[in-house]
N, C-alpha and C positions, 0 to 999 in steps of 0.2 A: 504492501499499499504504500503511496505518496505519503510525504512527511512536510513538504509544505507546497501550499497550491499559490498561483497569483491569478485573482480575478477580477480581470480585465472590462472591469465593467463600475457602475455605480450605483449610488443610493439603495433603492429597495431588492433592486437583483441582486446587488450583489451582496448585504445583507441577507438574501433568500438562503445563496448559496455557500456563504461564511456559516451560517447554523449547520449546514448536514457537515460540513469539513469539521465544526467542533466536534458535533455527535461523533466522528470517525477518527476523532484525535488527530488531524491533520491542522495542522497552521496553517495562517493564511497572511497572503499581502495585499493590501488594496494600493491605487493608483487614483490619485485624484488630482485635476487641474485648479488653478487660483481661485475659480467660483465654488468650488466642492471644499475648500479649508474647512469650512465647520458640517460638512457632510457627516452623517450619520456612520455609511459605511467604513470610513474612515477612522473612528473611534471604535468601531467592535473590532477591525482586521488584528493580528498580533503585531502586524508591522505596515506602516504605510509610507509610499511614497509619491512626492508630487513632480509628474513628467511635465509639467511646462506652464507656461501662463495663461492659451489661448483656450478659452473653457470647451471648446468642441474640438477643434482638430488633432490636441495633444493624446485626446481617446481614440485617435485612428492614427497612429504613430508608429505603425508595425513595429520599426524597427527598434525605437525606443522602451516600448514595453519588452522587448523581448530579453532587450539590453539590464534593464531592471529583473527581469526574474534569472536571468543568470548574475547579474550582481546579488541578487538577495539568495540562490541557492535554491532556489524554486525548481522542482521536477514535474511541474505540470501548470497548465495552463488553463481556467476555465474562461471563456469566451461570455458567458451570460446568453443574453438577447440585445438584441440592436446592435447597434455601433460595429464592431468585425465580427460578429456573430455566424455572420455567412459570406462572411469574406474566403475563398480558396485560398488567395496570398496569404494572406495570415496564417492560416493553418498550414500552409506548406515551408513556411517558412519559420514556424516553431516548431515542427517536425525537424526541421533541418539543423535546427540549432540543438536537436538533444534533448529537446523538451517533450514531451507528452501534451497532445492536445487534446481533451476534453471533450469529444465531438467525433461526428466521422470524418471521414478521410478527405484528402481537397478536389479528388478527384469526385467523390461523390457530391460535395458541396460545388461542384461547379455545373456538372451534369443536372441536378435536381435543382437548384438554385438558380439555372437560367431555364425560365418558363417554356422557349421552344425544345430545349435538348431536352427536358422532363416529358412534353407530349410526344415527343419521337418515340424517348424508352419509354413510357407508358404503353404508346400504342404497337410497339414492339411485344408487350408483354402482356398481350390483350387485356388491357387495362380500359375500362369505358371511359372516353374524353370528352370535353366537350368539344362539338364542330368547331373548327376556326380554321387558320393559315396553317399549312404545312411548316412555315416556316419566318424570320424575321420577314416583314414587309421592305420591299426595295425604296418607296416612296409614297406619296398621296397617289399617283395615277394607280400603281398596285393597288394600294387601298381601297380604292373606291371601284375596280375591277372586282375585286374578292369579295367587297360587303354587297356589292351586286348580286353580284349569285348565289351568294349565302343567305344573304335576304337578312331585312332591317327589322329589329335592331339589331345594333352590332355592340361590341366591350371593346373600346382601342387599350390593349394595356403595355406597362413598359415588359419587355422581356427577361432584363434584371432584376424585378421588382417586387415587390412582397410587402407586407401591412400595411395593405388598402392605397400607397402610394402610385400614382401615376396609371389611373384608371380610368377611361370618360365613358359614358354610354353616349351613342349615336344613332339617330334613329333616320334620318337620313343624310343627303349626301350635302348641302349645308353644312349640319351639323359637324360632321367626321371631317369634312375643310376647315372648320373653326377647329375643333379640338385636335388634330393632328400635330400641329406643328408647336400647339400647348403641352400636350401629354409627352413630346418629344424634349419639350423642357423642363418639366415636371421630372422625365424620367435621368435625365442629364444630370438633373441637383440633386435627387436623391439616390444617387446608385452610380452615376460617371459612364452612364451607356444610354444613348439616345436609341436605342433598340427598339422596335414596338411589333406586336404581335397583336391579332384579332379572334376575336371567338366569339360565336352565335349568344348572343343575350338571352339567357334563360327567366322570364319573366316569374316575379316574386317568387326566388329560391329560394330554399333554407340550404343556410351554410353548415355544415355538419364534417367535424373533423377527426379523424380517429387517432391517436396517440402510440406508438409504437418504441417499442424497446428489442434493440437486437445485439447479442454479444459477438466478438470475435471466433468464437464457434460456431458459428452457423443459425443459432437460434434465435429465429424473431418471435417476438407475441406482441398484442395489440392490449390495450389499457381500455378498449371500448372507447365512445364519443364521446365528444360536446357539440353543445350547440350552441353559434356562436352568431344569431343572426340578427340580435340589437345592433344595430348599429347605427353611424352617422359618416359621414364620408366616405363607406365604403372600411372604417375603422369600428374594432368592435370596441362596445359599452359595457356589456349585460352579459354572463357566457353561463350554460345552463348544464350538466350532467348528470344525468342521461339525457337525451332529446327526449321530450314528450309525444314527436310528432312519428319516429321510427316504430315499425311493428318487431317484434323478435326474428321473425325471419328476413326483414332489409336489415336490420343490426347483423345478425350472424355473415350476411351476405358481403354487406359494408365491412366489414372487418377482416374477411376472409383476402378479400380485394387487396384491404391496406397491407397487412403482411406479405400478400406476391407479388404488390407493387414494390414493397423497403427487398424482398429479396431479389428479385429482378434486376437492380443495380447493387447488391453487394450489400445493403447497406449497415451501417454497424452503430452503435450507442441510440441515443432519441432522436426523433421526428415525429413527426406529424402531416399526416395525409391528408388532404382537404378537401373536400367535394361539395358541389352543389348537384340540390335533389328538387326533382321538381313537386309538385302538388301529386302526380299517380306514383310517386317514390320512386321514380327514374334517376339513377344515382353517375355523377360526371367528374370523372378524377379533374380537380383543380389544380394544384400545386402542391408541392410538399417542401414543408419545412426543416430545413436540418440543422435543426438546434433546440432550445428548449422554448418552451410559449410561456408568454403572460400568462395566462392559465390554465395553466398545468396543477394548480392549486387544488382546482374542484376535483380534478382527476385525481389526485391524490386523497382526496376526502372522499370518495367513493369508494376506494380500492384499499386504500390503507399503504400501497407501496408509495414512498420515497423517491421522487422521481429522479431529484439531482444526487442520493445517493448512488443509485444504481448506475448513471453516467459514472459516476464515480469510479466505480466496480469494473464496469466494463472496460474501462479505459485504463483500468491497471489488468485487465486482459483477464480478468475473473469469468465466470460460467453466469449467466443467470440462476438466480435462486429458485425461482418457481417455474412452472411450465403455463400454458395459455390454462388449461383447465383450471389452474389452481386460481385464477385470476376471476372474480365476479362482482354484481355491482352492490351496494348495497346504499339504498337510500336514494336522495337529492340533493344536488350542493349548486350554488349559486354565487358566483363571484361577479361585485360590483367594483369597475374600476374606478377610485377617487381622483378625478381629473381638477385641476388648478382650469377652471373653464367655467364660461357663463352660458349655460344652452338658451336663455335667452339671447343672447346674442350670438347668436349661430356657432356654440361651441367657442367663442373667442378666447383663446388662451389668457389668466389674470394670474401672473405671477405677481408675488408680494412679501411683505411678511405675515406671518402668522403670530397673530397675537393667543392663541387659542386654543390648544387640542387635545381631547379627548377623546379616545377609541374605545369602542364597544368590546364587551367580554360576555362569559356565560356559555353554558354549553352549545357545543357546535359551533364558535365565532374563533374564524380566525382573521388576524390583519398582518399583512405583511406592507408595513411602512418602510418609510425614510424620511419623516418630519418631525419635528418635534414644536413646541411653543418659541419664538426666537429665532427661528429656523426662516432663513427668508429666501421663499423658492425664486431658482433665480429664471430667466428669460429663454433662456441656451438651449435647455434639453424638452424631452418628452411631458406634459401638462399634468402627468399620471406623477399624484404624491404617495398615493397608498394604495392596496389593493383590498376590498371586502371579502370574504367568504368564508358563506353559511352552511350549514348541514342538518338533513334533518330526515327522519326513515320515509316520509313523502313529502310529494312534492306539496300538497297544502300546507303542510307541516314548515314546510322549506320556507314557504311564500312568508310566512306568519311570523318564524325566523327573524326572516331578513327585515321584517318592517322593523321589529323591535329592534335590532340589530343597529338599523340606518337610523333610528328616534335615537337612541343612546351616544351616535356617533356626531362629535359637535368640534367642528374648524372654524376659526374666528383672522379673522385679517385679509382672505381671501374669498371671493368667490368659488365655489365649486360646484361640482353635480351631485353632491346632497341632496339637495331641496329636491331637485329632478328624480331622485332614485327612490325619494322617498315618497314621490307623488305615483309612479309608476308601479312601484311593489304596492300599494294602498288599491289599486287598480282592478277591476271584473276584468279586464281585456288581460292584465299578466297573469292573472290567476287561471285563467284558461288553459294557459300553458304550451299553447303552439304558437311560434311566431316564424317567419321569413321576413327577408332582410329590409322589405318594406314597410315594417309593422309601425316604426315611429311616424311615415309617412299616410298608412292609413290611418293613423290614430293622432290626430295635429292635436287632439284634447289633452293629450300627455304631457305637453308644455304650456299648457293655459294651467300655471298653477302659482302661489303666491310663494317668491324667492327667499323672501327674509324678513324674518320678525319686524314690527314696526315698532316703535315708542309704546303705542298702546299695548299693542300686543304683550311684551316686556310688562308693561306697568299691571293690567290685568293678574300675569301670570304669578307677579310677586305677590300681589295683594293675594291673590289665591293663596297661595303658601301660606301667608301670613295667618288666615285666618282657619288655614286647614291644624297650622301650630298652635294656633290659641285655642282651639277645638278637643285640642288633645290632651 
């Protein structure tokens, strides 16, 4: 087993990885930039090294990160999610430096991280794939020709994309002409490549992903699915496990396909096979994320398996300690991404100083966070500041528990998605439990909520508390 692991990430992601390392008796090294000098992940690590002043670019400095790992005597690097986690060059450089990379090998990252290569590999493995272009689009004329042959609407996507970025729906020639250069620009800015491809748009699909684990001995298992359909701008907000939409038969079929997809590319370590599922339960491969996912917590909740610990064991050459028949679904879990955003202002980021922070607790409640009272959320990174995960034996109880936990959660000083989630969790449409990617568009009333307590509300609450106390 490894003695010291460098975590090439920040915030709650880095803290999550460090917790599993601590339980395994492994020391951790944190890296940070000037903007993260007071970040919690710096305090939680056994050792911390500042890698530069630039808030973002230094987290992407491959050679600096590897130099730090070597200087600190690290025998492994965990990339987390985001930043360099799906960068094949980073994985390759880590391995060439004689350090173990906790994740798939560089070829798998390259082949599955590039959406056109992944489509080709899945077609060869007889995995159902959304109809689309066979490779990258040459130019706008090529895109127009293929879109007309395929039939609108289509989805224009970044070939090297992920995380909901670099995706635009086009309903006709005019929108395709308009969105083509915009999507190219977004793709270049986010992924360093302006290559695009095209897929047929499946109307109101369910976004279902299967978590897989694969060891170096060729054993591959899935840990069932997560429903990630509640999104804004193609980015996830709330995830649940398991899906209320899938039948047992479809679940079994999708799990088998996910495992076969991983085997087809000799995949090793943790990964996620993502599908779009239409209203008739036809499912299509969308992409494979070659890393730990933000929403892995709900899979851990329903299976009892520590995915990060399994990643570390696999990277150390150990065989999976369980087989597919040993994994079962226990209850339901919901994850809410607590973002420093204002849902009433098109989810605009709201960085700033946290003046009060109180997280919920109790049975079946888990918080993965990286903030505290007095912490100033910097404007340079993703807006997520914490994740709330709740578990219960039934879907109804999971919803009720999440209502209680969301009410307990208190973050002041910046606007967050908490009031929005409280409103959703209390709604009858959420309790119904079947979601597709158009859920928020279909229910605009979910954005009609009272966001913050007025002075009158606070005064009334204080008066009620005093009256209740006086009556004791």
